[in-house]
N, C-alpha and C positions, 0 to 999 in steps of 0.2 A: 547392459545397463540394468540396474535393479528395477523392480516395478515401481513406477513413480506415479503419483497423482498430484494434480494442481488444484487446490481449493481456492476459491476467491469470493470476495464480497465486493460488489461494484454497484454504486448508486447511479452514476452517470455514464459509465462505460469505459473509462480509461483502464481500470483494473481488469475488467473483462478482456480488453484488448491485449494487455500484457499476459494474462493467463492463457489466452489462445495462442499467442506467439510462443510461449513456453511449451505448451502442449504440442504445437507443430514441431518445434525444435527437438523435443524429447520423445516424440511419437507416443504420447500418453493422453489421458483424458483430463479435461478441465471441467470441474464440477462446482457449481455454486455452493458455498458453505452451507447455506440454509437448506439445501436439498441433499446434503451428504449425511450418511449415517455412519456411526462409529464402526459398525461391522464392515461397511464398504471401505472405509479408510484403512482399517487394520489389515486388509489384504495386501497393502503396499509396503515396500521397504523404505520408501522415501516420500515425504510429504512436503510439498511447497505450498505455503499458505500466504495469500496476498489479500490486502484490503485497503480501501481508501482511507485517508486520514481525515477525521472529522472531530473537531474540538480536542485535538491531540490524542485521540484514541484511534486504534487501527480496527476498522470494521472486520468482523469475523474472528477476532482474536479470542473471543469468549469460547468458541468451539474448541480451540486448542487448550485453553485454560481448564475447561470443564473435563476434557478427555485426556489430558496429559498423562495421568497415571497409567492409562491403557496404551499410550503411544510413546512413552519415554525411551523405549529401546529402538525407535525408528530414527532415521536421519530426517531432521526437520529444518527447513529454511523458511524464514518469514520475510515477506517483502511488503513495503508500504508504498502507497501511491498518493502523491499530493501535488498541489499546484505550485508550491514553493520550490525555489531552486535547491539543488543539493548543497547542504551546508552542515558541517560536522556537528556543531552545537545543537542544531535542531534534531538531527538524527540521534544524538546522545539522549536528548530529552524524550524522544519517542521511545527509545529503548528503556529508559528508566520508568516511564509511565506504563508501558505495555508488556515488557518482558521481565517481570519480577519473579523472585523466588526460583523455583525449578526451571523456569523459562529463561533465566538470565544469561545462560551460556549459549543460547541459540543465535545463529547468524541472523542479522537484520540488514536487508538491502533496501535501498530507496530508489524509486523510479518516479520521474516527474510526469504528472498527469495532464489534465486539461481543465479549462475553465469555460463554461458556457452558461452565462446568466439566463439566456432564453430557455434552457432546458431545466433550470433549477426549480425546486419547489418555491412557493411564495416565501416561506420562512428562510430558506437558504439564500435566496436572492436578496432579501431584505438585510440579512446579516452581512452578506458580502458587500452590499452597497454602503452599509454603516461603516464597515472596516475601511473601505476605500475613502470615505469622507474623513474618517479620523486620520488616516495616513496622509491625505492630501493637505491637511492643516499643518503637517510637520515640515520642517526643512528637509528637502530631498537628500541633503548631505548626511543626515543622520538616520535615514531609513534603515530598518532591519531588512535583510534580504527578501523576506516574504512580502513586506510592504512595498518594496520597489517592484517586485513581480506583479503584485496585485494592481498597482496603479498603472504600470506599463502594459498590462494585458488587455486593457479595454474590456468590452463586454464579453469577448470570446477569444480564446487562444488555446491551441493544442500543442503541448510540448512532448507528446509521446513519440518515442523513437524505438524501433526494434533493438537497436544497439544497447539500450538501457537494461536489457535482460542479461547481458554478459556477466555482471558480478554474481548474479544468481546461479548461472551456469558454472562459473568458476568455483563457487562454494560446493555445488553439487559434485563436481568432478575432483574436488580436493581430497 
């Protein structure tokens, strides 16, 4: 296997969990994106970059955008982690928002994360509660998939499963 590095940005731990599972599976290092240097990353043939989804942005994607001219010859796979269920329209929207221009051809995988209001910052917890209240006012028959998940999750739920890294591994081995 080529030299692989897993870069990740994780605010509450779900992306870190997926990055560590990938590192175990691939026998490579998982490094927080904010602690990674371009020189360190350039030593690898394959880069797997993962980040949590916040306001439709993938955390850590800025590292890839900023350094892509130096990394474009590498095999690169991006994965996003969020509390919403796997839904093709949402993943397409993530791709359009985050993988523009030269990044548009990169594979994007989605892993379902976790929700723990008790661990959230005051701002994140407040926003989450506001979204829940807005969703609760709607008829459940017309919920978007993310609204249903948010309402059904309660204050805490963990959807992470090691099996969700399989699509990433499949892209890597393709």
